[in-house]
Biopython code that builds the backbone (N, CA, C, O; Angstrom):
import numpy as np
from Bio.PDB.StructureBuilder import StructureBuilder

atoms = [
    (1, "MET", "N", (-53.455, 27.298, -31.956)),
    (1, "MET", "CA", (-53.696, 27.123, -32.774)),
    (1, "MET", "C", (-52.640, 27.067, -34.351)),
    (1, "MET", "O", (-51.783, 27.895, -34.656)),
    (2, "PHE", "N", (-53.054, 25.808, -35.163)),
    (2, "PHE", "CA", (-51.851, 25.519, -36.263)),
    (2, "PHE", "C", (-52.792, 25.728, -37.515)),
    (2, "PHE", "O", (-54.007, 25.660, -37.696)),
    (3, "THR", "N", (-51.956, 25.945, -38.108)),
    (3, "THR", "CA", (-52.269, 26.436, -39.467)),
    (3, "THR", "C", (-51.195, 26.039, -40.842)),
    (3, "THR", "O", (-49.992, 26.300, -40.856)),
    (4, "LYS", "N", (-51.783, 25.508, -41.703)),
    (4, "LYS", "CA", (-50.792, 25.237, -43.070)),
    (4, "LYS", "C", (-51.553, 25.054, -44.422)),
    (4, "LYS", "O", (-52.609, 24.625, -44.888)),
    (5, "GLN", "N", (-50.352, 25.651, -44.772)),
    (5, "GLN", "CA", (-50.958, 26.575, -46.341)),
    (5, "GLN", "C", (-50.178, 26.311, -47.429)),
    (5, "GLN", "O", (-49.188, 26.894, -47.874)),
    (6, "THR", "N", (-51.223, 24.618, -48.058)),
    (6, "THR", "CA", (-50.234, 24.266, -49.215)),
    (6, "THR", "C", (-50.775, 24.924, -50.834)),
    (6, "THR", "O", (-51.308, 26.003, -51.090)),
    (7, "LYS", "N", (-50.464, 24.012, -51.558)),
    (7, "LYS", "CA", (-51.027, 24.204, -52.781)),
    (7, "LYS", "C", (-51.940, 23.997, -53.134)),
    (7, "LYS", "O", (-52.628, 24.463, -54.042)),
    (8, "GLN", "N", (-52.142, 22.735, -51.954)),
    (8, "GLN", "CA", (-53.680, 21.911, -52.464)),
    (8, "GLN", "C", (-54.870, 23.140, -51.347)),
    (8, "GLN", "O", (-56.090, 23.058, -51.487)),
    (9, "GLY", "N", (-54.403, 23.900, -50.594)),
    (9, "GLY", "CA", (-55.177, 24.429, -49.487)),
    (9, "GLY", "C", (-54.615, 25.160, -48.207)),
    (9, "GLY", "O", (-53.541, 25.135, -47.606)),
    (10, "PHE", "N", (-55.896, 25.870, -48.045)),
    (10, "PHE", "CA", (-55.109, 25.629, -46.217)),
    (10, "PHE", "C", (-56.293, 24.839, -45.263)),
    (10, "PHE", "O", (-57.416, 24.401, -45.514)),
    (11, "LEU", "N", (-55.554, 24.885, -44.200)),
    (11, "LEU", "CA", (-55.994, 24.096, -43.109)),
    (11, "LEU", "C", (-55.457, 25.227, -41.423)),
    (11, "LEU", "O", (-54.615, 26.026, -41.012)),
    (12, "ALA", "N", (-56.491, 24.606, -41.104)),
    (12, "ALA", "CA", (-56.405, 25.518, -39.973)),
    (12, "ALA", "C", (-57.409, 24.007, -38.350)),
    (12, "ALA", "O", (-58.296, 23.160, -38.243)),
    (13, "VAL", "N", (-56.378, 24.675, -37.611)),
    (13, "VAL", "CA", (-56.354, 23.327, -36.395)),
    (13, "VAL", "C", (-56.474, 24.079, -35.015)),
    (13, "VAL", "O", (-55.553, 24.825, -34.682)),
    (14, "LEU", "N", (-57.638, 23.904, -34.149)),
    (14, "LEU", "CA", (-57.710, 24.797, -33.081)),
    (14, "LEU", "C", (-57.668, 23.726, -31.845)),
    (14, "LEU", "O", (-58.632, 23.065, -31.457)),
    (15, "VAL", "N", (-56.472, 23.700, -31.362)),
    (15, "VAL", "CA", (-56.930, 22.869, -29.589)),
    (15, "VAL", "C", (-56.912, 23.579, -28.674)),
    (15, "VAL", "O", (-56.238, 24.570, -28.390)),
    (16, "TYR", "N", (-57.939, 22.872, -28.039)),
    (16, "TYR", "CA", (-57.783, 23.623, -26.414)),
    (16, "TYR", "C", (-58.140, 22.092, -25.697)),
    (16, "TYR", "O", (-59.034, 21.296, -25.983)),
    (17, "ILE", "N", (-57.137, 22.024, -24.720)),
    (17, "ILE", "CA", (-56.886, 21.074, -23.760)),
    (17, "ILE", "C", (-57.671, 19.411, -24.444)),
    (17, "ILE", "O", (-56.943, 18.477, -24.779)),
    (18, "ASP", "N", (-58.798, 19.359, -24.511)),
    (18, "ASP", "CA", (-59.428, 17.769, -25.547)),
    (18, "ASP", "C", (-60.545, 18.022, -26.531)),
    (18, "ASP", "O", (-61.264, 17.154, -27.027)),
    (19, "ASP", "N", (-60.594, 19.243, -26.737)),
    (19, "ASP", "CA", (-61.076, 19.818, -27.824)),
    (19, "ASP", "C", (-60.630, 20.151, -29.050)),
    (19, "ASP", "O", (-59.477, 20.563, -28.930)),
    (20, "MET", "N", (-61.057, 20.175, -30.389)),
    (20, "MET", "CA", (-59.949, 20.315, -31.209)),
    (20, "MET", "C", (-61.469, 20.535, -32.507)),
    (20, "MET", "O", (-62.510, 19.903, -32.683)),
    (21, "LEU", "N", (-60.860, 21.728, -33.155)),
    (21, "LEU", "CA", (-61.510, 22.502, -34.037)),
    (21, "LEU", "C", (-60.794, 22.119, -35.654)),
    (21, "LEU", "O", (-59.641, 22.551, -35.666)),
    (22, "ILE", "N", (-61.150, 21.463, -36.940)),
    (22, "ILE", "CA", (-60.398, 21.391, -37.705)),
    (22, "ILE", "C", (-60.942, 22.106, -39.230)),
    (22, "ILE", "O", (-61.620, 21.276, -39.834)),
    (23, "THR", "N", (-60.870, 22.843, -39.657)),
    (23, "THR", "CA", (-61.434, 23.696, -40.556)),
    (23, "THR", "C", (-60.148, 23.862, -41.986)),
    (23, "THR", "O", (-58.918, 23.831, -41.949)),
    (24, "GLY", "N", (-60.871, 23.993, -42.848)),
    (24, "GLY", "CA", (-59.626, 24.282, -44.348)),
    (24, "GLY", "C", (-61.040, 24.383, -45.435)),
    (24, "GLY", "O", (-62.191, 23.948, -45.411)),
    (25, "ASP", "N", (-60.312, 25.115, -46.253)),
    (25, "ASP", "CA", (-61.181, 25.414, -47.979)),
    (25, "ASP", "C", (-61.181, 24.155, -48.548)),
    (25, "ASP", "O", (-62.055, 24.097, -49.414)),
    (26, "ASN", "N", (-60.352, 22.763, -48.382)),
    (26, "ASN", "CA", (-60.373, 21.582, -48.714)),
    (26, "ASN", "C", (-60.562, 20.899, -48.096)),
    (26, "ASN", "O", (-60.141, 20.811, -46.942)),
    (27, "LEU", "N", (-61.808, 19.623, -49.099)),
    (27, "LEU", "CA", (-62.197, 18.750, -47.766)),
    (27, "LEU", "C", (-60.946, 17.568, -47.624)),
    (27, "LEU", "O", (-60.485, 17.106, -46.581)),
    (28, "SER", "N", (-60.610, 17.284, -48.871)),
    (28, "SER", "CA", (-59.300, 16.223, -49.072)),
    (28, "SER", "C", (-58.143, 16.086, -47.870)),
    (28, "SER", "O", (-57.664, 15.067, -47.374)),
    (29, "LEU", "N", (-57.918, 17.279, -47.633)),
    (29, "LEU", "CA", (-56.699, 18.102, -46.888)),
    (29, "LEU", "C", (-57.480, 17.664, -44.952)),
    (29, "LEU", "O", (-56.756, 17.430, -43.984)),
    (30, "ILE", "N", (-58.582, 17.673, -44.922)),
    (30, "ILE", "CA", (-59.685, 17.390, -43.705)),
    (30, "ILE", "C", (-58.987, 16.468, -43.214)),
    (30, "ILE", "O", (-58.069, 16.334, -42.405)),
    (31, "SER", "N", (-59.918, 15.574, -44.192)),
    (31, "SER", "CA", (-59.703, 14.113, -44.250)),
    (31, "SER", "C", (-58.738, 13.366, -43.931)),
    (31, "SER", "O", (-58.606, 12.603, -42.974)),
    (32, "GLN", "N", (-57.947, 13.661, -44.924)),
    (32, "GLN", "CA", (-56.336, 13.417, -44.696)),
    (32, "GLN", "C", (-56.136, 13.331, -43.101)),
    (32, "GLN", "O", (-56.068, 12.413, -42.284)),
    (33, "LEU", "N", (-56.065, 14.918, -43.050)),
    (33, "LEU", "CA", (-55.653, 14.978, -41.331)),
    (33, "LEU", "C", (-56.082, 14.321, -40.043)),
    (33, "LEU", "O", (-55.522, 13.887, -39.036)),
    (34, "LYS", "N", (-57.787, 14.475, -40.675)),
    (34, "LYS", "CA", (-58.344, 13.432, -39.558)),
    (34, "LYS", "C", (-57.950, 11.955, -39.669)),
    (34, "LYS", "O", (-57.838, 11.259, -38.660)),
    (35, "HIS", "N", (-57.774, 11.560, -40.706)),
    (35, "HIS", "CA", (-57.452, 9.845, -41.044)),
    (35, "HIS", "C", (-55.677, 9.737, -40.153)),
    (35, "HIS", "O", (-55.160, 8.804, -39.540)),
    (36, "LEU", "N", (-55.325, 10.717, -40.369)),
    (36, "LEU", "CA", (-53.395, 10.418, -40.068)),
    (36, "LEU", "C", (-53.490, 10.782, -38.411)),
    (36, "LEU", "O", (-52.856, 10.107, -37.601)),
    (37, "LEU", "N", (-54.468, 12.079, -37.931)),
    (37, "LEU", "CA", (-54.384, 11.479, -35.675)),
    (37, "LEU", "C", (-55.600, 10.689, -35.567)),
    (37, "LEU", "O", (-56.021, 10.508, -34.424)),
    (38, "SER", "N", (-56.518, 9.969, -36.955)),
    (38, "SER", "CA", (-56.868, 8.817, -35.812)),
    (38, "SER", "C", (-56.042, 7.632, -35.683)),
    (38, "SER", "O", (-56.424, 6.933, -34.744)),
    (39, "THR", "N", (-55.006, 7.154, -36.327)),
    (39, "THR", "CA", (-54.099, 6.264, -35.953)),
    (39, "THR", "C", (-53.097, 6.545, -35.420)),
    (39, "THR", "O", (-52.059, 5.896, -35.546)),
    (40, "HIS", "N", (-53.268, 7.887, -34.509)),
    (40, "HIS", "CA", (-52.115, 8.471, -33.049)),
    (40, "HIS", "C", (-53.329, 8.086, -31.863)),
    (40, "HIS", "O", (-53.111, 7.155, -31.088)),
    (41, "PHE", "N", (-54.635, 8.881, -31.782)),
    (41, "PHE", "CA", (-55.440, 9.543, -31.048)),
    (41, "PHE", "C", (-56.943, 8.497, -31.275)),
    (41, "PHE", "O", (-57.310, 7.964, -32.322)),
    (42, "HIS", "N", (-57.541, 8.449, -30.044)),
    (42, "HIS", "CA", (-58.299, 7.973, -30.598)),
    (42, "HIS", "C", (-59.767, 9.279, -31.194)),
    (42, "HIS", "O", (-60.073, 9.971, -30.222)),
    (43, "LEU", "N", (-60.403, 9.571, -32.165)),
    (43, "LEU", "CA", (-61.115, 10.831, -32.101)),
    (43, "LEU", "C", (-62.593, 10.469, -32.014)),
    (43, "LEU", "O", (-62.983, 9.303, -32.084)),
    (44, "LYS", "N", (-63.419, 11.548, -31.854)),
    (44, "LYS", "CA", (-65.037, 11.557, -32.489)),
    (44, "LYS", "C", (-65.099, 12.674, -32.916)),
    (44, "LYS", "O", (-64.913, 13.757, -32.362)),
    (45, "ASP", "N", (-65.456, 12.327, -34.251)),
    (45, "ASP", "CA", (-66.229, 13.049, -34.954)),
    (45, "ASP", "C", (-67.602, 13.730, -35.242)),
    (45, "ASP", "O", (-68.420, 13.284, -36.046)),
    (46, "LEU", "N", (-67.784, 15.000, -34.405)),
    (46, "LEU", "CA", (-68.881, 15.496, -34.125)),
    (46, "LEU", "C", (-69.816, 15.816, -35.012)),
    (46, "LEU", "O", (-70.990, 15.834, -34.642)),
    (47, "GLY", "N", (-69.366, 16.226, -36.758)),
    (47, "GLY", "CA", (-69.601, 16.969, -37.440)),
    (47, "GLY", "C", (-69.463, 18.152, -37.438)),
    (47, "GLY", "O", (-68.586, 18.723, -36.789)),
    (48, "ALA", "N", (-70.518, 18.864, -38.347)),
    (48, "ALA", "CA", (-70.292, 20.331, -38.442)),
    (48, "ALA", "C", (-70.182, 21.078, -37.136)),
    (48, "ALA", "O", (-70.598, 20.618, -36.073)),
    (49, "LEU", "N", (-69.426, 22.612, -37.311)),
    (49, "LEU", "CA", (-69.338, 23.118, -35.800)),
    (49, "LEU", "C", (-70.827, 23.251, -35.200)),
    (49, "LEU", "O", (-71.625, 23.902, -35.875)),
    (50, "ARG", "N", (-71.287, 22.661, -33.928)),
    (50, "ARG", "CA", (-72.335, 23.812, -34.014)),
    (50, "ARG", "C", (-72.005, 24.523, -32.429)),
    (50, "ARG", "O", (-72.328, 25.638, -32.019)),
    (51, "TYR", "N", (-71.240, 23.423, -31.733)),
    (51, "TYR", "CA", (-70.887, 24.775, -30.425)),
    (51, "TYR", "C", (-69.102, 24.035, -29.555)),
    (51, "TYR", "O", (-68.594, 22.994, -29.137)),
    (52, "PHE", "N", (-68.874, 25.283, -29.720)),
    (52, "PHE", "CA", (-67.046, 25.149, -29.040)),
    (52, "PHE", "C", (-66.515, 26.305, -27.876)),
    (52, "PHE", "O", (-66.575, 27.468, -28.275)),
    (53, "LEU", "N", (-66.175, 26.167, -26.946)),
    (53, "LEU", "CA", (-65.651, 26.797, -26.232)),
    (53, "LEU", "C", (-66.964, 27.929, -25.722)),
    (53, "LEU", "O", (-66.898, 29.157, -25.768)),
    (54, "GLY", "N", (-68.029, 27.167, -25.282)),
    (54, "GLY", "CA", (-68.890, 28.252, -25.003)),
    (54, "GLY", "C", (-69.398, 29.085, -25.939)),
    (54, "GLY", "O", (-70.311, 29.842, -25.609)),
    (55, "LEU", "N", (-68.958, 29.089, -27.102)),
    (55, "LEU", "CA", (-70.166, 29.577, -28.294)),
    (55, "LEU", "C", (-70.863, 28.889, -29.725)),
    (55, "LEU", "O", (-70.372, 28.083, -30.514)),
    (56, "GLU", "N", (-71.808, 29.355, -29.717)),
    (56, "GLU", "CA", (-72.975, 28.544, -30.373)),
    (56, "GLU", "C", (-72.701, 28.969, -31.907)),
    (56, "GLU", "O", (-72.568, 30.160, -32.189)),
    (57, "VAL", "N", (-72.620, 27.964, -32.884)),
    (57, "VAL", "CA", (-72.605, 28.384, -34.074)),
    (57, "VAL", "C", (-73.982, 28.102, -34.906)),
    (57, "VAL", "O", (-74.559, 27.032, -34.716)),
    (58, "ALA", "N", (-74.440, 28.924, -35.701)),
    (58, "ALA", "CA", (-75.925, 28.798, -36.468)),
    (58, "ALA", "C", (-75.616, 29.106, -37.901)),
    (58, "ALA", "O", (-75.012, 30.136, -38.201)),
    (59, "ARG", "N", (-76.060, 28.146, -38.886)),
    (59, "ARG", "CA", (-75.509, 28.642, -40.297)),
    (59, "ARG", "C", (-76.903, 29.044, -40.598)),
    (59, "ARG", "O", (-77.920, 28.796, -39.950)),
    (60, "SER", "N", (-76.710, 29.958, -42.112)),
    (60, "SER", "CA", (-78.140, 30.107, -42.711)),
    (60, "SER", "C", (-77.452, 30.246, -43.796)),
    (60, "SER", "O", (-76.228, 30.195, -43.912)),
    (61, "LYS", "N", (-78.763, 30.540, -45.128)),
    (61, "LYS", "CA", (-77.932, 31.038, -46.411)),
    (61, "LYS", "C", (-77.248, 32.884, -45.736)),
    (61, "LYS", "O", (-76.162, 33.323, -46.114)),
    (62, "ALA", "N", (-78.227, 33.698, -44.693)),
    (62, "ALA", "CA", (-77.621, 34.919, -44.573)),
    (62, "ALA", "C", (-75.961, 34.753, -43.992)),
    (62, "ALA", "O", (-75.060, 35.543, -44.276)),
    (63, "GLY", "N", (-75.822, 33.604, -43.171)),
    (63, "GLY", "CA", (-74.343, 33.383, -43.103)),
    (63, "GLY", "C", (-74.416, 32.914, -41.713)),
    (63, "GLY", "O", (-75.372, 32.538, -41.035)),
    (64, "ILE", "N", (-72.976, 33.049, -41.423)),
    (64, "ILE", "CA", (-72.742, 32.401, -40.339)),
    (64, "ILE", "C", (-73.119, 33.315, -38.623)),
    (64, "ILE", "O", (-72.847, 34.513, -38.546)),
    (65, "TYR", "N", (-73.602, 32.731, -37.662)),
    (65, "TYR", "CA", (-73.841, 33.545, -36.155)),
    (65, "TYR", "C", (-73.008, 32.948, -35.428)),
    (65, "TYR", "O", (-72.460, 31.907, -35.792)),
    (66, "LEU", "N", (-72.732, 33.664, -34.001)),
    (66, "LEU", "CA", (-72.510, 33.309, -33.204)),
    (66, "LEU", "C", (-72.828, 33.599, -31.999)),
    (66, "LEU", "O", (-72.797, 34.825, -31.892)),
    (67, "SER", "N", (-73.263, 32.863, -30.553)),
    (67, "SER", "CA", (-73.922, 33.632, -29.978)),
    (67, "SER", "C", (-73.701, 32.474, -28.201)),
    (67, "SER", "O", (-73.640, 31.276, -27.925)),
    (68, "GLN", "N", (-73.669, 33.419, -27.668)),
    (68, "GLN", "CA", (-73.154, 32.834, -26.229)),
    (68, "GLN", "C", (-74.486, 32.062, -25.144)),
    (68, "GLN", "O", (-74.382, 31.350, -24.146)),
    (69, "ARG", "N", (-75.301, 32.419, -25.641)),
    (69, "ARG", "CA", (-76.688, 32.064, -25.756)),
    (69, "ARG", "C", (-76.801, 30.618, -24.341)),
    (69, "ARG", "O", (-77.100, 30.692, -23.149)),
    (70, "LYS", "N", (-76.471, 29.639, -25.071)),
    (70, "LYS", "CA", (-76.555, 28.208, -23.972)),
    (70, "LYS", "C", (-74.961, 28.311, -22.567)),
    (70, "LYS", "O", (-74.609, 27.618, -21.612)),
    (71, "TYR", "N", (-74.457, 29.582, -23.242)),
    (71, "TYR", "CA", (-73.377, 29.459, -21.813)),
    (71, "TYR", "C", (-73.946, 30.272, -20.708)),
    (71, "TYR", "O", (-73.702, 29.847, -19.579)),
    (72, "VAL", "N", (-74.792, 31.565, -20.822)),
    (72, "VAL", "CA", (-75.442, 32.481, -20.613)),
    (72, "VAL", "C", (-76.159, 31.590, -19.985)),
    (72, "VAL", "O", (-75.765, 31.558, -18.819)),
    (73, "LEU", "N", (-77.375, 30.533, -20.231)),
    (73, "LEU", "CA", (-78.494, 30.400, -19.646)),
    (73, "LEU", "C", (-77.429, 28.793, -18.567)),
    (73, "LEU", "O", (-77.763, 28.408, -17.446)),
    (74, "ASP", "N", (-76.398, 28.302, -19.270)),
    (74, "ASP", "CA", (-75.974, 27.241, -18.262)),
    (74, "ASP", "C", (-75.657, 28.283, -16.918)),
    (74, "ASP", "O", (-76.324, 28.134, -15.894)),
    (75, "LEU", "N", (-74.763, 29.176, -16.985)),
    (75, "LEU", "CA", (-74.506, 30.245, -16.000)),
    (75, "LEU", "C", (-75.861, 30.496, -15.136)),
    (75, "LEU", "O", (-75.975, 29.731, -14.179)),
    (76, "LEU", "N", (-76.494, 31.069, -15.246)),
    (76, "LEU", "CA", (-78.010, 31.432, -14.768)),
    (76, "LEU", "C", (-78.385, 30.299, -14.070)),
    (76, "LEU", "O", (-78.724, 30.684, -12.951)),
    (77, "TYR", "N", (-78.524, 28.835, -14.176)),
    (77, "TYR", "CA", (-78.804, 27.744, -14.046)),
    (77, "TYR", "C", (-77.814, 27.067, -12.909)),
    (77, "TYR", "O", (-78.297, 26.329, -12.050)),
    (78, "GLU", "N", (-76.275, 27.387, -12.956)),
    (78, "GLU", "CA", (-75.386, 26.978, -12.254)),
    (78, "GLU", "C", (-75.880, 27.968, -10.636)),
    (78, "GLU", "O", (-75.804, 27.565, -9.476)),
    (79, "THR", "N", (-76.316, 29.179, -11.091)),
    (79, "THR", "CA", (-76.108, 30.281, -9.747)),
    (79, "THR", "C", (-77.465, 30.697, -9.364)),
    (79, "THR", "O", (-77.606, 31.797, -8.830)),
    (80, "ASN", "N", (-78.926, 29.603, -9.674)),
    (80, "ASN", "CA", (-79.614, 29.318, -9.133)),
    (80, "ASN", "C", (-80.628, 31.419, -9.582)),
    (80, "ASN", "O", (-81.182, 32.191, -8.799)),
    (81, "MET", "N", (-80.425, 31.517, -10.918)),
    (81, "MET", "CA", (-80.774, 32.755, -11.401)),
    (81, "MET", "C", (-81.667, 32.672, -12.676)),
    (81, "MET", "O", (-81.738, 33.505, -13.579)),
    (82, "THR", "N", (-82.457, 31.276, -12.535)),
    (82, "THR", "CA", (-82.883, 31.196, -13.767)),
    (82, "THR", "C", (-84.254, 31.934, -13.831)),
    (82, "THR", "O", (-84.739, 32.149, -14.942)),
    (83, "ASN", "N", (-84.998, 32.390, -12.547)),
    (83, "ASN", "CA", (-86.094, 33.364, -12.891)),
    (83, "ASN", "C", (-85.871, 34.324, -12.585)),
    (83, "ASN", "O", (-86.792, 34.896, -12.003)),
    (84, "ALA", "N", (-84.427, 35.186, -12.783)),
    (84, "ALA", "CA", (-83.958, 36.640, -12.326)),
    (84, "ALA", "C", (-84.719, 37.340, -13.725)),
    (84, "ALA", "O", (-84.819, 36.774, -14.813)),
    (85, "LYS", "N", (-85.228, 38.732, -13.388)),
    (85, "LYS", "CA", (-85.995, 39.458, -14.138)),
    (85, "LYS", "C", (-84.635, 40.203, -14.532)),
    (85, "LYS", "O", (-83.714, 40.356, -13.730)),
    (86, "PRO", "N", (-84.611, 40.623, -15.776)),
    (86, "PRO", "CA", (-83.848, 41.943, -16.755)),
    (86, "PRO", "C", (-83.845, 43.334, -15.757)),
    (86, "PRO", "O", (-84.517, 43.298, -14.726)),
    (87, "PHE", "N", (-83.439, 43.971, -15.936)),
    (87, "PHE", "CA", (-83.441, 45.334, -15.215)),
    (87, "PHE", "C", (-82.869, 46.357, -16.045)),
    (87, "PHE", "O", (-82.103, 45.849, -16.864)),
    (88, "LYS", "N", (-82.954, 47.682, -16.150)),
    (88, "LYS", "CA", (-82.425, 49.174, -16.885)),
    (88, "LYS", "C", (-81.120, 49.290, -15.483)),
    (88, "LYS", "O", (-81.266, 48.874, -14.334)),
    (89, "LEU", "N", (-80.367, 49.718, -15.843)),
    (89, "LEU", "CA", (-79.204, 50.557, -14.948)),
    (89, "LEU", "C", (-79.937, 51.119, -14.597)),
    (89, "LEU", "O", (-80.914, 51.515, -15.232)),
    (90, "PRO", "N", (-79.628, 51.359, -13.260)),
    (90, "PRO", "CA", (-80.024, 52.903, -12.650)),
    (90, "PRO", "C", (-78.810, 54.017, -13.543)),
    (90, "PRO", "O", (-77.834, 54.232, -12.824)),
    (91, "MET", "N", (-78.745, 54.566, -14.624)),
    (91, "MET", "CA", (-77.745, 55.197, -15.124)),
    (91, "MET", "C", (-78.019, 55.854, -16.711)),
    (91, "MET", "O", (-78.183, 55.063, -17.640)),
    (92, "GLU", "N", (-78.056, 57.265, -16.947)),
    (92, "GLU", "CA", (-79.053, 57.723, -17.908)),
    (92, "GLU", "C", (-77.524, 57.120, -19.098)),
    (92, "GLU", "O", (-76.344, 56.823, -18.907)),
    (93, "ALA", "N", (-78.654, 57.212, -20.557)),
    (93, "ALA", "CA", (-77.656, 56.422, -21.753)),
    (93, "ALA", "C", (-76.774, 57.497, -22.226)),
    (93, "ALA", "O", (-77.240, 58.636, -22.189)),
    (94, "ASN", "N", (-75.722, 57.349, -22.611)),
    (94, "ASN", "CA", (-74.027, 58.298, -22.773)),
    (94, "ASN", "C", (-73.837, 59.641, -22.094)),
    (94, "ASN", "O", (-73.821, 60.782, -22.556)),
    (95, "LEU", "N", (-73.638, 58.975, -20.339)),
    (95, "LEU", "CA", (-73.664, 59.566, -19.227)),
    (95, "LEU", "C", (-72.275, 59.994, -19.482)),
    (95, "LEU", "O", (-71.939, 59.102, -20.261)),
    (96, "GLN", "N", (-71.226, 60.763, -19.353)),
    (96, "GLN", "CA", (-69.899, 61.173, -19.231)),
    (96, "GLN", "C", (-69.829, 61.424, -18.138)),
    (96, "GLN", "O", (-70.500, 62.230, -17.493)),
    (97, "LEU", "N", (-68.898, 60.670, -17.770)),
    (97, "LEU", "CA", (-68.137, 60.389, -15.836)),
    (97, "LEU", "C", (-66.655, 61.285, -16.356)),
    (97, "LEU", "O", (-66.035, 61.344, -17.417)),
    (98, "GLU", "N", (-66.478, 61.969, -14.876)),
    (98, "GLU", "CA", (-65.676, 62.752, -14.477)),
    (98, "GLU", "C", (-64.535, 62.398, -13.240)),
    (98, "GLU", "O", (-65.069, 62.156, -12.158)),
    (99, "VAL", "N", (-63.605, 62.360, -13.252)),
    (99, "VAL", "CA", (-63.175, 62.019, -12.347)),
    (99, "VAL", "C", (-62.853, 62.869, -11.280)),
    (99, "VAL", "O", (-62.265, 63.924, -11.518)),
    (100, "GLU", "N", (-63.234, 62.477, -9.855)),
    (100, "GLU", "CA", (-63.520, 63.790, -8.938)),
    (100, "GLU", "C", (-62.440, 63.204, -7.579)),
    (100, "GLU", "O", (-62.380, 61.981, -7.449)),
    (101, "GLY", "N", (-61.815, 63.868, -6.839)),
    (101, "GLY", "CA", (-60.820, 63.919, -5.978)),
    (101, "GLY", "C", (-59.835, 63.263, -6.185)),
    (101, "GLY", "O", (-59.655, 63.050, -7.384)),
    (102, "SER", "N", (-58.983, 62.773, -5.415)),
    (102, "SER", "CA", (-57.793, 62.330, -5.709)),
    (102, "SER", "C", (-57.750, 60.617, -5.818)),
    (102, "SER", "O", (-58.549, 59.850, -5.281)),
    (103, "LEU", "N", (-56.649, 60.273, -6.621)),
    (103, "LEU", "CA", (-56.446, 59.105, -6.678)),
    (103, "LEU", "C", (-56.047, 58.153, -5.248)),
    (103, "LEU", "O", (-55.245, 58.669, -4.470)),
    (104, "LEU", "N", (-56.537, 56.944, -4.953)),
    (104, "LEU", "CA", (-55.705, 56.084, -4.420)),
    (104, "LEU", "C", (-54.031, 55.692, -4.352)),
    (104, "LEU", "O", (-53.292, 55.229, -5.221)),
    (105, "GLU", "N", (-53.820, 56.012, -3.197)),
    (105, "GLU", "CA", (-52.107, 55.981, -3.503)),
    (105, "GLU", "C", (-51.947, 54.194, -3.893)),
    (105, "GLU", "O", (-51.395, 53.908, -4.956)),
    (106, "GLN", "N", (-52.334, 53.336, -3.200)),
    (106, "GLN", "CA", (-52.657, 51.537, -3.671)),
    (106, "GLN", "C", (-53.454, 51.039, -4.115)),
    (106, "GLN", "O", (-53.615, 49.903, -3.667)),
    (107, "PRO", "N", (-53.914, 51.244, -4.627)),
    (107, "PRO", "CA", (-55.477, 51.022, -5.309)),
    (107, "PRO", "C", (-55.377, 49.322, -5.221)),
    (107, "PRO", "O", (-56.313, 48.627, -5.615)),
]
sb = StructureBuilder()
sb.init_structure("model")
sb.init_model(0)
sb.init_chain("A")
sb.init_seg("    ")
for serial, (resi, resn, name, xyz) in enumerate(atoms, 1):
    if name == "N":
        sb.init_residue(resn, " ", resi, " ")
    sb.init_atom(name, np.array(xyz, "f"), 0.0, 1.0, " ", f" {name:<3s}", serial, name[0])
structure = sb.get_structure()
C-alpha cells in the first residue's frame, strides 16, 4: 500500500500482484496518477470498486457493505459442495471449555 498526502488531498494505492486499487479524496489527483501510470504500463480501468481480492463491495445511501459471498460460493463450487446443507454445530452456545489432562511434549 502506498499513500500520499498533499495540500490538494489524500491518495492511496493498494497493489496486489497485477491488481491495483486507487482511491483518494481528490478526483483530480486520482486522474493524474492514472494518466502517469498509463504512460508506463498498460492499464484497464474497471470503474467503481465492486470486487477486489475476494471482497464484494456494495454501496447504498446507508453506507458501504463488504461481503465474501462470491468467494464462498466459488469455494463451494470448486469443492463440489454447492448442494451441501448448513447444520448447527453439536456444541451448546456459550460453552466454557476447560483444559483436561497434560499438554503434549511436542505438539
